[in-house]
C-alpha positions in Angstrom: -2.7 -13.7 6.7 -6.1 -12.5 6.8 -8.7 -15.0 6.7 -11.1 -12.9 4.5 -10.9 -13.4 1.1 -11.0 -10.6 -1.5 -13.8 -10.9 -4.4 -13.5 -8.6 -7.4 -16.7 -6.6 -7.9 -19.1 -8.4 -10.4 -19.3 -6.6 -13.8 -21.9 -4.2 -14.4 -24.7 -5.2 -16.7 -23.5 -5.5 -20.6 -19.9 -5.6 -19.4 -19.3 -9.1 -19.3 -16.9 -9.2 -22.6 -15.1 -6.6 -21.0 -14.7 -8.1 -17.8 -13.9 -11.4 -19.8 -11.2 -9.8 -21.6 -9.6 -8.2 -18.7 -9.2 -11.5 -17.1 -7.7 -12.8 -20.2 -5.5 -10.0 -20.6 -4.3 -10.3 -16.9 -3.4 -14.0 -17.5 -1.5 -13.4 -21.0 0.4 -10.2 -19.7 1.5 -11.9 -16.8 2.6 -15.2 -18.6 4.4 -13.6 -21.7 4.8 -10.1 -20.4 3.8 -6.8 -22.5 6.3 -7.5 -25.4 5.4 -11.0 -26.3 1.4 -10.6 -25.7 -0.7 -9.6 -28.6 -4.4 -8.4 -28.9 -5.0 -11.2 -30.8 -3.7 -13.8 -28.6 -5.9 -12.0 -25.6 -8.9 -11.9 -27.7 -8.5 -15.9 -28.4 -8.2 -16.3 -24.8 -11.4 -14.2 -24.1 -13.3 -16.1 -26.7 -14.3 -12.9 -28.5 -12.9 -11.6 -32.0 -9.9 -9.3 -32.0 -12.3 -6.6 -33.2 -14.5 -6.7 -30.2 -11.4 -6.2 -27.8 -10.3 -2.9 -30.0 -13.9 -1.9 -29.7 -13.2 -1.3 -25.7 -9.3 -0.7 -26.1 -7.9 1.1 -28.8 -4.6 -0.3 -28.4 -2.6 -3.1 -26.3 -1.2 0.0 -24.0 -4.5 1.0 -23.2 -5.4 -2.6 -22.2 -2.2 -3.1 -20.3 -2.8 0.3 -18.6 -6.4 -0.7 -17.7 -5.6 -4.3 -16.4 -3.0 -2.7 -14.1 -5.6 0.0 -12.9 -8.0 -2.6 -12.3 -5.6 -4.4 -9.9 -4.6 -1.0 -8.4 -8.3 0.0 -7.6 -8.6 -3.4 -5.9 -5.4 -2.8 -3.8 -6.2 0.6 -2.8 -9.5 -0.3 -1.4 -7.9 -3.3 0.7 -5.3 -0.7 2.0 -7.8 2.1 2.9 -10.2 -0.4 4.9 -7.1 -1.9 6.4 -5.9 1.4 7.6 -9.4 2.3 8.8 -9.1 0.0 12.0 -9.1 1.0 15.2 -6.1 -0.5 16.5 -2.5 0.0 17.5 0.0 1.1 14.9 2.0 -2.1 14.3 -1.0 -4.3 14.1 -2.4 -1.6 12.0 0.2 -2.3 9.4 0.3 -5.9 9.9 -2.9 -5.8 8.8 -2.7 -3.6 5.7 0.4 -5.9 4.5 -1.2 -9.2 5.4 -4.3 -8.2 3.5 -2.1 -7.1 0.2 -0.3 -10.2 0.2 -3.4 -12.3 0.8 -4.8 -10.6 -2.4 -1.5 -11.5 -4.3 -1.5 -15.1 -3.2 -5.4 -15.4 -4.2 -4.5 -13.7 -7.5 -0.9 -15.0 -8.6 -1.3 -13.7 -12.0 -1.6 -10.2 -10.7 1.4 -10.7 -8.4 3.4 -11.9 -11.5 2.4 -9.1 -13.7 2.9 -6.4 -10.8 6.7 -8.3 -10.3 7.1 -8.0 -14.1 6.2 -4.2 -14.2 7.9 -3.1 -11.1 11.2 -4.7 -13.2 10.4 -2.5 -16.1 8.0 -4.7 -18.2 6.1 -2.2 -20.1 6.4 0.9 -17.9 7.1 3.0 -20.8 3.3 2.3 -21.4 1.7 2.2 -18.3 2.6 2.6 -14.6 3.2 -0.9 -12.5 0.6 -1.1 -9.6 1.1 1.4 -6.9 3.9 3.4 -8.7 3.7 7.1 -10.0 -0.1 7.1 -9.0 -0.9 10.3 -7.0 -3.6 8.3 -5.3 -1.5 6.0 -3.8 1.1 8.7 -3.0 -1.8 10.5 -1.5 -3.0 7.7 0.3 0.2 7.0 1.9 1.5 10.3 2.8 -1.8 11.1 4.5 -1.1 8.2 6.8 2.5 8.1 7.2 3.4 11.6 7.5 1.5 12.5 11.0 3.3 9.1 12.1 6.8 10.6 10.9 6.1 14.0 12.7 5.3 12.0 15.8 8.5 10.1 15.6 6.2 7.0 15.1 8.1 5.9 12.0 10.9 7.2 10.3 11.2 9.6 7.4 11.1 7.9 4.1 11.1 8.3 0.4 7.4 7.3 -0.1 8.0 6.1 -4.0 10.8 3.9 -2.9 9.0 2.6 -0.1 6.1 1.3 -2.4 8.8 -0.1 -4.8 10.3 -1.9 -2.1 7.2 -3.1 -0.2 5.4 -4.4 -3.6 8.3 -6.1 -5.2 8.6 -8.0 -1.7 5.2 -9.0 -1.7 4.7 -9.9 -5.1 7.9 -11.8 -5.6 7.2 -13.9 -2.7 3.7 -14.4 -4.1 5.3 -15.3 -7.4 7.6 -17.8 -5.9 5.0 -19.3 -3.8 2.6 -20.2 -6.7 5.5 -21.0 -9.2 6.0 -24.7 -9.6 9.3 -23.9 -11.6 10.5 -22.1 -8.8 13.4 -24.2 -6.6 11.5 -22.5 -3.4 8.3 -24.1 -4.5 8.0 -27.3 -2.0 9.5 -25.1 0.7 7.1 -22.4 0.2 3.8 -24.4 -0.3 0.8 -25.1 2.3 -1.5 -23.2 4.5 1.1 -23.4 7.4 3.9 -21.8 5.0 1.6 -19.4 3.6 1.1 -18.1 7.2 5.1 -18.0 7.9 5.5 -16.4 4.6 3.2 -13.5 5.6 4.7 -13.1 8.9 8.2 -12.8 7.0 7.1 -10.3 4.3 5.6 -8.1 7.1 8.7 -8.1 9.2 10.7 -7.0 6.2 8.2 -4.1 5.5 8.0 -3.1 9.0 11.9 -3.0 9.2 11.9 -0.5 6.1 9.8 1.7 8.2 11.8 1.5 11.5 9.4 0.0 13.3 11.1 -3.7 13.8 
C-alpha cells in the first residue's frame, strides 16, 4: 500500500459550510443509503439549517451527485498521477491499484458509498464513482488501448472493468473497516492492510491478463 496519504484540497474561502455539508452528506449517504437519507438529517449532522443546505443544493439528488463527483475527482487525480510514473507496466498498475485502495482505506465512508452505488443505490439519480463518466473512460482508454494494440494487456470492456475493479477495491475496504463484518478480525492491522492490498491488486491484474 502506498505510504503517501491522500489529503483532500482545503475548501476555498467562503466554502467552509459547503465543505462541512459535503462531509456530513458523505457519512449519512454511506451509512443509511440514498433512499433512507434526508436533507434535514444531513443539515443536522453538518450543524446548519436545512435552508442553508438547499441554498447550495436544490435537491437530495444534486447533493448526492456532488458527493460522488468529489470522490470521483480525487480518484482521477490519484490514478493520473500513478499512471504518470516512469516504471514498468506491472509496477505502474500496482501503484495505481495500491494508491486507490489506500484512498478507500483512509476514507471508509467513501468506500461504503461507492459500494452502495455500484450495487444500485441511487443510480437513477447519479452515477457511482467512476462509472458512466466519460472522463474516466477516456482516461482508461487512453492508457489501456495502446497496450492492447501491443498485446501487453488483453482486450476488455472498459465499463465492465471499472465496475469490477472498483467493486473489488471498495468491498475489501468496507470489510476491512466494518466491525460487524465476520472478516473484521482477520482483516485488521497494518500487516493485513498490506496483504489485502497485494490480494486486490493481483485480482485486478488477472482481469487485465497480467497475472
